[in-house]
C-alpha positions, 0 to 999 in steps of 0.5 A: 323878439323884443329884449330888455337886457341892461347895458351891464348885462350886455358886457357879458359876451355870452348874454350878448350872443344870447341877445342876438339870438333871442332878437332874431326870433319872430315867434312864428312857430315853424319850429314846433312842427319839427321838434320831436319833444313837442310832437310827443308831449304837446307841451308848448314849453317843450317846444323850441319857442317855449324854451326860448321864452323860458330862457329869455326870462331867466337871463333877463332877470338874472335869476337862478334857474328854477325846477320848472325851467330846468325840467323843460330845458333838460327835455330838449335833445339839442337835435337842432331840427328847429335850426333847419326849420327856422325861417329867421336863422335863430341860432338856437344851439348857442342859446340853449348851450348858454342856458345849460351853463347858467343852470349848471352855475345857479341850480342845485340839482337833487343829489342823485342827479348831481352824482349821476351827471358827475359820473357820466362826465368822469367816464364817458370822455375817457376811453379806458375808463369807459371800456371798464364801465362797459365790462361792469355793465355787462356783468350787471345787465341780468340785474337791470330789471331790479334797478330802482332808477330808470336811468341806471336801467337805461345805462345798462341796456345801452351797454354792448354785449361784447366789449371790444379791446382798445384798437392799435389804430387809435394810438398816436401815430401817422398812417401813411397813404397807400398811393401818391399823397393827396392830403394830410389830415388829422382824425379825431378818434373820439372817446365813446366811439373808440371804446363802443366801436373801434372798427369805425376808426379802422375803416376810416383809416383804410379808406382814407390811406387808400384814397391818398390821405396821410392820416395823423392821430395827434398826440394829446388829442382826446374828447371833443368836449361835446358830452360835458358841453351839453351838460353845461359843464363849461370848464371841462368842456373848454379844457377838452377843446383846448387840448384838441386845439393844441394837439392839432396845431402841433400837427400842423406846425410839424408838416401841414394840415389840410383837414381835421377829419370827424367820423362821429357827427356829434363831435363834428358839430362841436368841433366846428363850433370851437371858434365860438366856444373859445372866442374869449380865450387865448386860443381864439384864433387857433380854435377859429382855424381848427373850426375852419379845418374840421369836416365830417368824413363824408364831406372830405370823401366828396372832395376826394372822390370826383367820380365813382369810388374804386370799387372792389372786384367781386361787387358782392355788395352791389345792390344791397338795400341800405336804410340810411339814418341821418344823424341830427348832428349831421343834417341839422348841426352841420347841414350835411344831408346829401353827401353820405347818401351820394357816396353810398349810391356811387359805391353801388348800394341801394339807399332808402331813407325812412319817412320823417327822417329829420326827427331824432332817434332820441340818442343825443349825447347822454340824453338816452341815459338822463331822459330814458322815457322820451328817448325810448319812445323816439327810438321805437318810432325811428326803428319802426320807420326804418324796419318798414323799408325792409333793408339788409342793413342800416347805416348812420354817421354817428355812434350814439345814433347807432348804439340807440337804434341798435337797442331796438332792432335786430337788423345790423347797423354800421357806419357809412364809412364801413360800407364805403371801405368794404365797397372799395377794397376793405373787409366786409363789416363784422356785423354783416358777417354774423 
C-alpha cells in the first residue's frame, strides 16, 4: 500500500511504525474471510482491510477522528485472526492500537460512553474493586431487564452468581517446589481473573511446583495493562506495564528468573508486546527482556513435560471428552495453537475442537460490554459449535472467553491448567463436581 506521510510526521515513532504496517498491506482481502465482524455485518469498513483504509486516511491527514471512523474501529475485536490469515505479515495489532490511542486523544465521545469507559478502567484492573463491583452486580441482576442501557445489562449478565473471596495464593510470596528445583518463574496472577476465578492460579501453582518450579508472586505486580491499552488509554496502560516490569526485574535481581508465566492469554499477548509498547521509555531494555521471558502456561509446560504428564493413580479423568476452545489471543496473538491440545491428550483426555475454531467468541477484553449485540451473536455461534460436539466439559486458556461462553451454555467450562492439575494429582475442578 502506498502511503504519503510527511518527513515531519515520520519523526513520530508511532506514525513510523504505522507507516511500516500500512506499506506491508497489498489489499488482497484474505483477512475478510476470517474477520468475525465482517462475516456478521458484511460491511467492508468492518473488515481489517476496510479499517486499514480508514486508519490510513485518519493518520495521514492528521485529522481528528470522526464518529464514522470511531464506530468501525470500536467494532474491531482485536481478535487478530487477520494476522494469522495475512500472507503479507501485516501487523494489524500495532496499527489498530495506534488508531485507538489517536481516537482517545482527538475524539470526544458522548458523555455516557466516556463515563462507562472511565468506570471500566477504574474497576476492572483492580481485583479488590472488581470483586466489590461483582457483588453489587449480583444484587442488581434481578433488575437487569429494566436497565435502559444495553451495555449495563451486559455487565450484569456477565457477573458470576458467586463471587469467590480473595485467594491467599495470589499474595506476594514464593511457592516452593515440591521436588528438585528445575526453574524459577514469576506468575502473573492477573486482575479480572483473580477476582472471577482464583482457582485457576491455585491450580497453576500446584501444577508448576509439582513439576519442579519455584513460583514467585512478585511484590508490586498488577494488571498487565491490556484492558486500558485496547481502549486507547496509553498513559494508564504504560503505567501498569512499567510497574510489572520493575516488579519482575526485582525478582530476577533477587534470585534469577527463567520465565514469566501467564495463564490468561489476553494478558500474555500484551506482556509479550511490552518491548514494543515501552520502546520509547527509559524501561525499553527491561521491557524487551520481560517480553522475551513471557510465555503462556502451556508453552512452559511443554518445556517441562518431555514425556507424558505424571498421572494420578485412579485415572478417573481418562477418556473424558473435552471441547477445546482456542482463545484468539492465544492462537492468533501469540501463535500458540497445538500446545494446550497436546498436553490435554498426553494427560488422557479425549480432545475435540469445534468447526471455525479460529473465530472469536465475542469476549475480547471489554468488547462484550461495549459492543454487547455483536458479542452476543458471536457467543451464540461459538456455543452452538461447541455444544454440537457433545463434550463433558469445555476447556479454554483465557478467563474472558470462559466468562463469555459460560453465559451461553450449561456445560462446565474450566481452564486447561485446571484439567492438567487434576490429571496429575490435584483436586477435581469445582465446576466438574457440581
